Each structure stands twice: as C-alpha cells, then as structure tokens.
FITORVEX-455978 format. One record per residue (C-alpha): residue in one letter; x, y, z. Coordinates in steps of 0.02 Angstrom, whole numbers. Each point is the difference from the previous one (the first is absolute). Layout:
// FITORVEX-455978
PT,A,X,Y,Z .
...
***
This chain:
// FITORVEX-455978
PT,M,3189,2807,1095 .
PT,L,-6,-185,15 .
PT,Q,187,-5,-18 .
PT,R,15,89,167 .
PT,L,-87,-149,85 .
PT,N,88,-164,26 .
PT,H,-103,-156,-33 .
PT,I,-38,-27,185 .
PT,R,-74,171,24 .
PT,L,-93,-19,-168 .
PT,L,-79,-161,56 .
PT,R,-51,80,164 .
PT,F,-84,149,-77 .
PT,V,-92,-111,-127 .
PT,G,-65,-104,140 .
PT,M,-61,151,96 .
PT,F,-80,64,-158 .
PT,T,-95,-159,-28 .
PT,W,-51,-1,182 .
PT,A,-69,175,-22 .
PT,L,-97,-49,-152 .
PT,V,-87,-138,100 .
PT,G,-59,140,119 .
PT,C,-104,74,-145 .
PT,W,-135,-129,52 .
PT,L,-50,125,128 .
PT,L,-58,114,-143 .
PT,N,-140,-126,-34 .
PT,V,-61,20,180 .
PT,W,-18,184,-30 .
PT,L,-56,4,-184 .
PT,D,-108,-157,-9 .
PT,P,-42,-65,175 .
PT,E,-150,-101,-66 .
PT,Y,120,-106,-112 .
PT,V,112,-29,151 .
PT,R,-148,-57,106 .
PT,E,-48,-124,-136 .
PT,S,175,-65,-20 .
PT,L,11,-26,188 .
PT,F,-175,-79,12 .
PT,L,-58,140,122 .
PT,K,-185,28,33 .
PT,E,-88,163,-41 .
PT,G,50,136,122 .
PT,E,137,-104,78 .
PT,S,153,104,40 .
PT,L,160,-21,-98 .
PT,L,106,52,147 .
PT,P,18,-174,80 .
PT,R,79,-61,-168 .
PT,V,93,157,-51 .
PT,A,88,34,167 .
PT,P,81,-174,10 .
PT,W,44,9,-183 .
PT,L,82,166,26 .
PT,A,94,-66,150 .
PT,C,65,-151,-102 .
PT,F,48,111,-147 .
PT,I,96,129,106 .
PT,A,84,-137,103 .
PT,F,61,-86,-162 .
PT,G,71,158,-67 .
PT,A,86,50,166 .
PT,I,81,-171,14 .
PT,Y,58,-1,-176 .
PT,W,72,174,21 .
PT,W,93,-55,160 .
PT,L,71,-163,-77 .
PT,T,66,98,-152 .
PT,R,75,144,98 .
PT,K,176,-65,-31 .
PT,E,72,-7,-174 .
PT,H,100,-154,43 .
PT,P,-93,-105,126 .
PT,S,104,-102,124 .
PT,K,-34,-175,60 .
PT,S,-185,-25,43 .
PT,T,-61,-29,175 .
PT,I,-155,-83,75 .
PT,V,-78,174,12 .
PT,D,17,22,-190 .
PT,H,-83,-170,-28 .
PT,L,-145,47,113 .
PT,L,-21,163,-90 .
PT,L,-10,-90,-168 .
PT,L,-132,-114,77 .
PT,A,-93,154,55 .
PT,M,8,72,-174 .
PT,T,-75,-159,-70 .
PT,M,-146,4,124 .
PT,C,-27,185,-42 .
PT,A,-13,-42,-186 .
PT,V,-127,-135,41 .
PT,G,-93,124,107 .
PT,V,-3,127,-143 .
PT,T,-86,-130,-114 .
PT,Y,-119,-54,130 .
PT,F,-61,170,60 .
PT,S,-13,68,-176 .
PT,G,-73,-148,-89 .
PT,T,126,18,-140 .
PT,G,163,-80,-58 .
PT,L,104,146,58 .
PT,G,91,-107,125 .
PT,S,78,-100,-137 .
PT,I,79,159,-70 .
PT,L,73,38,171 .
PT,L,77,-175,5 .
PT,M,91,47,-159 .
PT,V,73,147,95 .
PT,L,46,-122,143 .
PT,A,85,-113,-130 .
PT,S,129,137,-30 .
PT,L,57,-15,180 .
PT,L,7,-188,22 .
PT,P,168,-28,-93 .
PT,W,84,118,114 .
PT,R,-71,-76,160 .
PT,V,-25,-186,-22 .
PT,P,82,-142,-100 .
PT,V,-59,-22,-180 .
PT,L,-100,-159,31 .
PT,V,-84,72,153 .
PT,G,-43,157,-103 .
PT,L,-76,-101,-139 .
PT,L,-106,-105,123 .
PT,W,-51,161,90 .
PT,M,-65,74,-164 .
PT,L,-93,-159,-47 .
PT,A,-82,-19,175 .
PT,G,-45,187,5 .
PT,D,-91,-2,-166 .
PT,L,-85,-167,28 .
PT,V,-81,73,158 .
PT,F,-114,104,-116 .
PT,V,-73,-155,-87 .
PT,P,-146,-14,134 .
PT,F,-31,189,-22 .
PT,Y,-16,-16,-192 .
PT,V,-119,-148,24 .
PT,T,-114,76,136 .
PT,S,2,189,-36 .
PT,M,27,4,-190 .
PT,N,-92,-161,-40 .
PT,Y,146,-71,-98 .
PT,P,-2,-190,-37 .
PT,L,137,-84,101 .
PT,I,113,-35,-144 .
PT,L,-16,178,-63 .
PT,A,34,65,175 .
PT,F,154,-109,7 .
PT,I,60,59,-175 .
PT,Q,-31,182,53 .
PT,S,112,-25,155 .
PT,L,133,-80,-107 .
PT,L,-7,145,-119 .
PT,Y,43,120,141 .
PT,V,139,-121,54 .
PT,G,72,21,-175 .
PT,F,-3,188,16 .
PT,S,76,-14,175 .
PT,G,132,-115,-70 .
PT,L,53,128,-127 .
PT,V,19,131,137 .
PT,F,93,-127,111 .
PT,A,122,-40,-142 .
PT,T,30,183,-33 .
PT,A,39,31,181 .
PT,Y,112,-156,9 .
PT,V,98,60,-146 .
PT,A,20,167,82 .
PT,K,65,-83,159 .
PT,E,127,-106,-96 .
PT,Q,62,154,-86 .
PT,V,23,88,164 .
PT,N,96,-153,74 .
PT,A,107,-13,-156 .
PT,R,37,185,0 .
PT,E,46,-7,185 .
PT,E,115,-148,-33 .
PT,Q,78,91,-146 .
PT,R,29,152,103 .
PT,R,78,-104,144 .
PT,I,115,-86,-119 .
PT,N,46,159,-87 .
PT,A,38,86,167 .
PT,E,105,-144,58 .
PT,L,95,2,-167 .
PT,R,32,184,18 .
PT,G,57,-24,176 .
PT,T,115,-140,-49 .
PT,R,69,99,-148 .
PT,A,38,147,119 .
PT,L,83,-125,121 .
PT,L,101,-77,-143 .
PT,A,53,170,-56 .
PT,E,55,44,173 .
PT,S,91,-165,15 .
PT,A,90,26,-166 .
PT,R,49,174,54 .
PT,V,69,-68,166 .
PT,N,92,-140,-88 .
PT,E,76,118,-124 .
PT,R,60,119,134 .
PT,T,72,-150,98 .
PT,R,92,-61,-154 .
PT,I,71,173,-34 .
PT,A,58,21,181 .
PT,R,80,-173,-1 .
PT,D,92,35,-166 .
PT,L,61,166,68 .
PT,H,60,-83,159 .
PT,D,78,-150,-82 .
PT,L,85,90,-144 .
PT,L,36,180,39 .
PT,G,15,-29,185 .
PT,H,130,-135,-13 .
PT,H,97,87,-138 .
PT,L,3,164,99 .
PT,T,58,-91,153 .
PT,A,141,-80,-94 .
PT,L,43,167,-80 .
PT,S,4,86,169 .
PT,M,116,-131,71 .
PT,N,120,9,-147 .
PT,L,4,196,9 .
PT,E,35,-13,185 .
PT,V,151,-115,-37 .
PT,A,52,114,-142 .
PT,G,-2,148,120 .
PT,H,132,-81,110 .
PT,L,110,-37,-150 .
PT,A,-12,164,-91 .
PT,D,113,151,34 .
PT,G,-11,185,-26 .
PT,S,-143,77,-99 .
PT,A,-58,-172,-59 .
PT,Q,-43,-52,179 .
PT,Q,-116,153,17 .
PT,H,-96,-49,-156 .
PT,V,-12,-182,56 .
PT,K,-72,55,168 .
PT,Q,-131,111,-88 .
PT,A,-47,-147,-112 .
PT,H,-13,-108,154 .
PT,Q,-118,126,85 .
PT,L,-108,10,-155 .
PT,A,-11,-191,-11 .
PT,R,-56,-9,180 .
PT,L,-131,139,-26 .
PT,L,-63,-92,-158 .
PT,L,-11,-166,101 .
PT,T,-102,92,132 .
PT,D,-115,71,-131 .
PT,V,-27,-177,-77 .
PT,R,-40,-71,172 .
PT,E,-127,137,32 .
PT,A,-77,-23,-172 .
PT,V,-16,-192,36 .
PT,S,-78,32,172 .
PT,H,-123,126,-78 .
PT,L,-51,-128,-135 .
PT,R,-23,-139,127 .
PT,E,-100,113,119 .
PT,G,-116,53,-147 .
PT,G,-31,-179,-50 .
PT,A,-157,-28,109 .
PT,I,-170,-38,-82 .
PT,E,-134,132,18 .
PT,L,-166,-74,48 .
PT,E,-127,129,-54 .
PT,P,16,-18,-190 .
PT,A,-36,-189,26 .
PT,L,-142,16,122 .
PT,R,-94,155,-65 .
PT,P,-68,-87,-162 .
PT,L,-86,-135,109 .
PT,T,-110,131,89 .
PT,E,-60,91,-157 .
PT,H,-176,-20,-76 .
PT,V,-51,-143,112 .
PT,T,-176,-52,-42 .
PT,G,-128,38,136 .
PT,M,125,60,128 .
PT,T,108,152,37 .
PT,V,176,-50,51 .
PT,E,100,132,94 .
PT,L,190,-35,3 .
PT,D,101,88,130 .
PT,M,186,-26,-9 .
PT,D,155,68,90 .
PT,P,88,120,-122 .
PT,G,145,-81,-93 .
PT,L,-31,-175,71 .
PT,R,136,-117,-74 .
PT,I,62,-173,34 .
PT,D,153,-95,-54 .
PT,D,-68,-174,-27 .
PT,P,-99,-31,-164 .
PT,E,-80,-155,72 .
PT,C,-72,94,151 .
PT,A,-66,132,-128 .
PT,H,-86,-138,-99 .
PT,V,-80,-70,162 .
PT,L,-68,179,42 .
PT,L,-67,14,-177 .
PT,R,-93,-164,0 .
PT,S,-64,26,182 .
PT,T,-68,176,-46 .
PT,Q,-93,-74,-154 .
PT,E,-72,-139,108 .
PT,I,-59,122,132 .
PT,I,-91,106,-132 .
PT,T,-77,-153,-80 .
PT,N,-69,-70,164 .
PT,A,-68,167,50 .
PT,V,-92,19,-164 .
PT,R,-74,-178,4 .
PT,H,-38,-29,179 .
PT,S,-1,162,108 .
PT,G,-166,68,-62 .
PT,G,71,177,17 .
PT,D,46,135,-122 .
PT,R,158,73,75 .
PT,L,173,-76,42 .
PT,H,140,92,86 .
PT,L,177,-66,-27 .
PT,R,142,63,108 .
PT,V,179,-53,-51 .
PT,Q,137,57,115 .
PT,R,172,-40,69 .
PT,S,-4,-93,162 .
PT,V,141,-31,121 .
PT,D,79,-147,-95 .
PT,G,-96,1,-165 .
PT,I,-160,51,-93 .
PT,R,-175,0,71 .
PT,I,-168,0,-95 .
PT,D,-154,55,94 .
PT,A,-157,-32,-102 .
PT,E,-177,47,61 .
PT,D,-168,-3,-90 .
PT,N,-170,64,44 .
PT,G,-89,-165,-33 .
PT,R,-129,-95,102 .
PT,G,132,-110,92 .
PT,S,-40,-163,85 .
PT,D,14,-100,161 .
PT,S,154,-96,-59 .
PT,V,124,-6,-147 .
PT,A,-29,-131,-131 .
PT,T,167,-25,-86 .
PT,G,-7,-51,-181 .
PT,N,132,-42,-126 .
PT,G,47,184,-23 .
PT,L,34,40,181 .
PT,N,84,-167,30 .
PT,G,112,27,-149 .
PT,M,45,176,56 .
PT,R,38,-63,183 .
PT,E,114,-136,-70 .
PT,R,92,120,-116 .
PT,V,25,127,140 .
PT,A,52,-133,127 .
PT,A,130,-66,-123 .
PT,H,89,164,12 .
PT,G,-8,13,188 .
PT,G,-155,107,7 .
PT,T,-163,-2,97 .
PT,M,-181,32,-51 .
PT,R,-151,31,112 .
PT,V,-182,27,-42 .
PT,E,-130,82,114 .
PT,T,-185,13,-27 .
PT,A,-162,30,89 .
PT,P,-180,16,-59 .
PT,G,-30,174,-65 .
PT,H,183,52,14 .
PT,G,72,-67,-164 .
PT,F,164,-96,-15 .
PT,R,172,58,50 .
PT,L,162,-85,-53 .
PT,Y,178,27,65 .
PT,L,148,-61,-93 .
PT,D,177,18,57 .
PT,L,145,-52,-113 .
PT,P,182,17,58 .
PT,L,121,68,-126 .
PT,K,120,-145,23 .
PT,P,-81,-173,-6 .
PT,L,29,-107,154 .
PT,P,67,-177,-4 .
PT,P,-137,-137,-25 .
PT,S,11,-50,183 .
PT,T,-47,171,57 .
PT,V,-155,27,-113 .
PT,R,-144,69,97 .
PT,D,-187,-6,-46 .
PT,T,-152,62,97 .
PT,A,-182,-20,-45 .
***
C-alpha cells in the first residue's frame, strides 16, 4: 500500500495522523475532567469550556492550515501568505500547549517542521524551530514546575525531534528537485536526439538527391545529347532505334529530376517528435501541446532554437507561475513559426526577466525573431514567440520586450 504513495503524500498523511493523535487530549476532558481541572489549575466547579473552546479552535486551525499548505504534491515558490500561515500554525501550537496545560504544542511543532524546508530557506527554518520550542521554556517553569535548566533541556529535546523531521523533509525536497532536474535533462536529451535523427535523415536525403543530380543527371544529359546527334547521322532502321533510345533517355532524365525534387521536398525536419518529450511527465504541472499537423521546417538551427525555447518556457512555468496547467500552441504563421504559451498561475503586475528569459530572447532575436510576455495579477503569464523560417541579416534583427 505504501508503494502507491510518493514520499510527499506519505509525509503529509503522517503529519495529519500525528495531528489527529494530539486531538486525543479531548478524551481526557470527557473521561477524567477532574484531572484536566487540576492540570489547568482550575478551581472546584469552574467550567472547562473557557479553556477547551480556544484549545479546540487552535487545534482545528492548525490542522486546517497544514492541510491547505500541503494540498499540492509539488509546492511552488512560497509567498508572503504562506509565511503568514506558517506563523499562524506556530501560534496555534503555542495555544494548544497553553490551553491544555501539556506539552502537546511541541509535538505539533514537529509537524510544522515537515513544512519548513519546502517554504523557507534552511537557515530560517532551523532558527524558526529553535525559537518555536524555546517559547515553551516559561511554560515548563511556571505550569510544570520544572527548574529552568531542565525546562531549557526539555525544549532542546523537542528541538532535536523537530530537527529529525526537518532533515527528513529536506531530503525529500532535494530528491524532488533532483528528480525534476533529471526529468528535464532527460526530456531535453530525448528531444535533441529526435532533432538529431531528423537532421540526419534530412542530410542523408539531401546527399542522395545531390548525388543523383550530379551523377545520373549529368550523365543522362550527355547521353541524351549524344543520342540526338546520332539520330541525325544514322540512316534507315538504325535511325529509328536511336530515336527510341533518345526518347527513353529523356524520360529517364525526367524521372531522375522528379526523384531529386521529391527527396528535397521531403527533407524538412518534423517538430513534434522533438517537442513532445519535453511536455511529458512534468512535475507538478500538466502541459498541453497543441501543434499544427505535420509541422516541418527546413533549418536545423531554427529547430534547435524552438526546442530550447520550449524547454525554457516549461521550466519557467514550473518554477515561477504558481499554476498547475500550461497550454502550448505551436503553429505556422505568415512567415515562420509561432509559439503561444499560457499558464493558469497567479501572474504579477510586471515581468521580472531572469537569465532564462533573457537567454531565450537573445537566442530568438539572433535568428530574427521576436518574443513578448504578458501578465496580470490573477491571470497567469502568456508568452508569444515568433521565429521566421529564414534568419534575417544582423542589421534587421528585431526584439520586443
């Protein structure tokens, strides 16, 4: 059964299971209310409701936030909202300890530790765990009558447990990143291999067409000319046979020319076998590729630019869009090829171009193409890329932001 769950889902369900076990404290309220009153230093006859109700609120809020933050198998880049939710979880864990008079909040902080590597830098996460558990030192001293040094050691003990959970989650995160990088490189290699195979096929057809034209074409032309001269010199029945041979030579020359033309026309590179592997099994995102049927181009360099640009579009969408769906439309335009990419991410007020987008823009512009990015908050990112089939001279290179 466990084999059906990836390590991220497994960590999530273990965290929810631990959270649910903390909720068993409510059984004490029902089974042994007097013990609970003593642990909370309540007077005889004093109601438990003022302490149980806020405890329950903190407990449920912690679980709800944890469920929300772990809803995606592959979290995208964290936002300020995510950091505020982590802070709210920390406060809820403190509230669980305060309102129950137990150390259950420290257990919830272990659950929180499984989230920190995914949402904050490692150093920030370690300091967050240390600060969260040290908050309980005054509680151990005042409510549980621990000596200060023992209270401090008790908090550090929970820091050690949280550190173990933190390290496990960090290893899981690194495995996810390594697996995604391996998938990306493997997809790019598969696409490049398909592109090289297409290029080799095109080069071989071109070589065969050139050999047919240069060897057979020239020889048949010479043969036809000699037969034509022989036809004028021959007499009687021999002249008839020479004319028939001349007609056959001309027909054969026509067939060779048609075969050469057919080989050259079929020498274009098919794009789909090169681009399709890039869109398969993308971690955390569904990529839909919509291509014109039988889309081919003659220039291997332009095909390579399209391959690298498509890979960069997918990588940027996974890392920065915050969405889970990307639609890629590759079609023939008036003078070349157009790529229209749109995701369902959160978008932004402006486009912050990094090394990936800048490199793609430079690569496209070097071949006379243009690239444009549009975005708005709540409307994701949309990228338009136009690449002419024949590169323009350097003086006519165009580039738009």
